[in-house]
Every structure is written in structure tokens, then in C-alpha cells.
C-alpha positions in Angstrom: 1.1 7.1 -9.0 4.5 7.5 -7.4 3.8 9.9 -4.6 6.3 11.1 -2.0 5.6 10.3 1.6 8.4 11.7 3.7 11.6 10.1 2.4 9.7 7.4 0.5 8.1 7.2 -3.0 5.0 5.0 -2.9 2.9 3.7 -5.8 -0.5 5.1 -4.6 -1.5 7.2 -1.7 -4.9 8.2 -0.2 -3.8 10.9 2.3 -7.1 11.4 4.0 -7.5 7.7 4.6 -3.8 7.3 5.5 -3.4 4.5 3.1 -0.6 3.5 0.8 -1.0 0.8 -1.9 2.1 -0.8 -3.4 2.1 -3.0 -6.5 5.2 -5.2 -6.6 6.6 -7.4 -9.3 8.9 -10.3 -8.8 11.2 -8.8 -11.3 12.0 -5.8 -9.0 11.4 -7.3 -5.6 13.0 -10.8 -5.8 16.2 -10.1 -3.9 16.7 -10.1 -0.2 17.8 -6.4 0.1 14.7 -5.1 -1.7 12.4 -7.5 0.2 13.8 -6.4 3.6 13.9 -2.7 2.6 10.2 -2.9 1.7 9.4 -4.4 5.1 11.4 -1.8 6.9 9.5 0.9 5.0 6.2 -0.7 5.8 7.0 -0.7 9.5 8.0 3.0 9.4 4.9 4.0 7.5 2.7 2.0 10.0 4.5 3.8 12.8 3.3 7.0 11.3 -0.3 5.7 11.2 -0.3 4.9 7.5 -1.5 1.5 6.4 0.2 -0.3 3.6 -1.5 -2.7 1.3 0.7 -4.7 -1.1 -0.4 -6.5 -4.2 1.6 -8.2 -6.9 1.4 -7.4 -10.5 0.0 -10.9 -11.0 -2.8 -10.1 -8.5 -3.8 -7.2 -10.8 -3.5 -9.3 -14.0 -5.5 -12.2 -12.6 -8.3 -10.3 -10.8 -8.0 -6.5 -10.8 -11.6 -6.3 -9.6 -10.8 -8.2 -6.4 -7.8 -5.9 -5.8 -10.0 -2.8 -6.3 -12.6 -4.2 -4.0 -10.0 -4.9 -1.3 -8.7 -1.3 -1.6 -12.2 0.1 -1.5 -13.1 -1.9 1.7 -9.9 -0.7 3.4 -10.6 2.9 2.4 -14.2 2.7 3.8 -12.9 1.2 7.0 -10.2 3.8 7.5 -12.5 6.7 6.7 -15.2 5.4 8.9 -12.8 5.0 11.8 -11.4 8.4 11.2 -14.9 9.9 11.3 -15.8 8.0 14.4 -18.7 6.1 12.9 
């Protein structure tokens, strides 16, 4: 958790798959400045070839298995694409 990617600190990073996962809570992401900053950061990371998946803390609390399966599917896709399969 909390890994540096350039000037950013992200929640989770899979370097080989070029994937960042962020878990956001309303408590810390409810204001316009934070919301817009997150979107700017997502665009910058995407420009570097890094996908960003965002989940809320409520997503995790309600169905952590679905979150895990979503991340796993994305990882498989990214690694398959990277390996040219």
C-alpha cells in the first residue's frame, strides 16, 4: 500500500501490469479540489500507460470479492496484452 509512482502516492501498484488501484472514501474525496485532483492524476498516469481502477471503501465493505475479481480480471488482461497473447 501507498507506493510512489513518479510524483504521486497511490494505494496499490502492480508495476509489471502497469496498474494502479485506488480506494477512495467519501470522507477524504468529497470536495471539488480533491475530486478534480484525482481526475488530473488519473489522466497523467493513463498518459504514462498506467491504468487506474478506483473503488470506494463501501465497494470493499459490501463486496470485497467482486472488487478482487475485477482487479484480477484487469491484471490478467494487462499481462496478456503485454505478453502478446
